[in-house]
C-alpha positions in Angstrom: -20.7 24.4 1.3 -19.0 21.6 3.4 -15.4 21.7 4.3 -13.7 18.3 4.5 -10.3 18.7 6.1 -7.3 16.5 5.2 -6.4 15.2 8.6 -2.6 15.2 9.2 -1.9 17.1 6.0 -0.4 20.2 7.5 -0.2 23.2 5.3 -2.8 22.0 2.8 -6.0 23.9 2.1 -9.0 21.9 3.2 -11.1 20.5 0.4 -14.3 22.4 0.0 -17.2 20.3 -1.3 -20.0 22.3 -2.8 -23.7 21.3 -2.4 -23.7 20.6 -6.1 -20.7 18.3 -5.9 -22.1 16.4 -2.9 -25.4 16.0 -4.7 -23.7 14.6 -7.8 -21.7 12.2 -5.6 -24.6 10.9 -3.6 -26.9 10.6 -6.7 -24.3 8.6 -8.7 -23.4 6.4 -5.7 -27.0 5.5 -5.2 -27.4 4.2 -8.8 -28.2 0.4 -8.5 -25.3 -0.7 -10.7 -22.6 1.7 -9.3 -21.0 -0.5 -6.6 -21.5 -3.7 -8.4 -19.6 -2.4 -11.5 -16.9 -0.8 -9.3 -16.4 -3.9 -7.2 -16.3 -6.3 -10.2 -13.7 -4.2 -11.9 -11.6 -3.9 -8.8 -11.9 -7.6 -8.2 -10.5 -8.3 -11.7 -7.6 -6.0 -11.0 -7.1 -7.8 -7.7 -6.6 -11.0 -9.6 -3.8 -9.4 -11.4 -2.2 -8.3 -8.1 -2.8 -11.8 -6.8 -0.1 -13.1 -9.1 2.6 -11.4 -7.0 0.9 -11.0 -3.7 -1.3 -13.3 -1.6 -4.7 -11.8 -1.3 -8.4 -12.3 -1.7 -9.4 -10.5 -4.9 -13.0 -9.9 -3.8 -12.0 -8.5 -0.4 -9.2 -6.5 -2.1 -11.7 -5.0 -4.6 -14.2 -4.0 -2.0 -11.6 -2.4 0.2 -10.0 -0.6 -2.7 -13.3 0.9 -3.9 -14.0 2.1 -0.3 -10.6 3.7 0.0 -11.1 5.5 -3.3 -14.5 6.8 -2.2 -13.1 7.9 1.1 -10.1 9.7 -0.5 -12.5 11.3 -3.0 -14.6 12.7 -0.1 -11.5 13.9 1.6 -10.2 15.6 -1.5 -7.1 13.4 -1.6 -8.0 12.5 -5.2 -9.9 15.1 -7.2 -13.2 14.4 -8.9 -14.9 16.8 -11.3 -18.5 15.7 -11.9 -18.7 18.0 -14.9 -15.9 16.2 -16.7 -16.3 12.5 -15.8 -18.8 10.2 -14.1 -18.1 9.0 -10.6 -17.8 5.4 -11.9 -15.2 6.4 -14.5 -13.3 8.3 -11.8 -13.4 5.3 -9.5 -12.4 2.9 -12.3 -9.4 5.1 -13.3 -8.3 5.3 -9.7 -8.7 1.5 -9.3 -6.5 1.0 -12.4 -3.8 3.4 -11.2 -3.7 2.0 -7.6 -3.8 -1.6 -8.6 -1.0 -1.1 -11.0 1.0 0.6 -8.2 0.1 -2.3 -5.8 1.3 -4.8 -8.4 4.6 -3.1 -9.0 5.2 -2.6 -5.3 4.4 -6.3 -4.5 6.5 -7.4 -7.4 9.5 -5.6 -5.9 8.9 -7.2 -2.5 8.0 -10.7 -3.8 8.7 -13.6 -1.5 9.7 -11.3 1.4 8.8 -8.3 3.4 10.9 -5.1 3.3 9.5 -4.1 6.6 11.0 -7.0 8.6 13.9 -9.4 8.9 12.6 -11.3 5.9 14.7 -9.2 3.6 17.8 -10.4 5.3 16.9 -14.1 5.9 13.7 -15.4 4.4 14.8 -15.7 0.7 18.5 -16.2 1.2 18.3 -20.0 0.6 16.0 -19.7 -2.4 18.1 -17.0 -4.1 21.4 -18.8 -3.3 20.1 -22.1 -4.7 18.5 -20.6 -7.8 21.5 -18.4 -8.7 24.4 -20.4 -7.1 25.2 -17.3 -5.2 28.7 -17.2 -3.8 29.4 -16.3 -0.1 30.8 -13.0 -1.2 27.7 -12.2 -3.4 25.4 -13.3 -0.6 27.2 -11.1 2.0 27.0 -8.1 -0.4 23.3 -8.6 -0.9 22.7 -8.9 2.9 24.7 -5.7 3.4 22.3 -3.9 1.0 19.3 -5.5 2.7 20.5 -4.3 6.1 20.9 -0.8 4.7 17.3 -0.9 3.4 16.1 -1.8 6.9 18.3 0.8 8.6 16.9 3.5 6.2 13.3 2.5 6.9 14.0 2.5 10.6 15.6 6.0 10.5 12.8 7.4 8.3 10.2 6.0 10.6 11.8 7.4 13.8 9.2 9.0 16.0 6.2 7.3 14.2 5.2 5.0 17.0 2.7 3.0 15.1 5.0 2.3 12.2 7.8 1.4 14.6 5.4 -1.1 16.3 4.7 -2.6 12.9 8.4 -3.0 12.2 8.9 -4.6 15.6 6.1 -7.0 15.0 7.6 -8.0 11.6 10.9 -8.6 13.2 9.2 -10.8 15.8 7.9 -13.0 12.9 4.5 -11.5 12.3 3.4 -11.8 8.7 -0.4 -11.5 8.5 -2.4 -8.4 9.3 -4.0 -10.3 12.3 -0.6 -11.2 13.7 0.7 -7.7 13.4 -2.4 -6.2 15.0 -2.0 -8.7 17.9 1.7 -8.2 18.5 1.8 -4.4 17.8 -1.3 -3.7 19.8 -2.8 -1.6 17.0 -6.4 -1.1 15.9 -7.4 -1.8 12.4 -7.6 1.9 11.6 -4.2 2.5 13.1 -2.8 -0.4 11.1 -4.2 0.8 7.8 -2.9 4.3 8.3 0.5 3.1 9.5 0.7 0.7 6.5 0.2 3.5 4.1 2.8 5.6 5.8 5.3 2.7 5.8 4.6 2.1 2.1 5.4 5.7 1.3 8.6 5.4 3.2 9.6 2.4 1.2 8.8 4.1 -2.0 11.3 6.9 -1.3 14.2 4.4 -1.2 16.5 4.3 -4.2 15.2 1.5 -6.5 18.8 0.4 -7.2 19.3 -0.2 -3.4 16.2 -2.3 -3.3 17.2 -4.3 -6.3 20.6 -5.1 -4.8 18.9 -6.2 -1.6 16.5 -8.6 -3.4 18.7 -10.4 -5.8 22.2 -11.2 -6.8 24.0 -9.0 -9.4 
């Protein structure tokens, strides 16, 4: 047997991969059509996400498939080879995660909740489109600032997430800009991004709605 520990997941029992499980995984991954089928499906889902978030569907699909394979190996998402094929398992995870990515991106459309964009970037667009009054605009900004404060408080002590937030507030938008300003490696960025997303998802949806649009 092979123990694959969940790094950073204190209190959780390490995932134990049996030789039979590993054999099934490697055998199905080595099938000539496996990655092509998974990538093509993930790319199609990426085009759906592309409607609400700027991304490269092909790169998105390849990264998503790799993340799912990694999480399967770590035991973060369970796969039972006796119940479903690896491809079906991966496709189901792609569908679930891309749907989650779409919904999250939709909520944050035209701005970043992780930076000052919530407060300033879309003010003119929203005010013009909805003829927002000064009182309504001030109320929305108050909610936006509360969102930022809550994210900051929740991220306190997480140095990498705090660096990402600082980079956003300094105007960084792309991954490359954040990596440069925050001084993070790609692995640190990816891990911190996931933690930040989880923090954002814990915020009350009503608060986020008020921060994004007029009543």
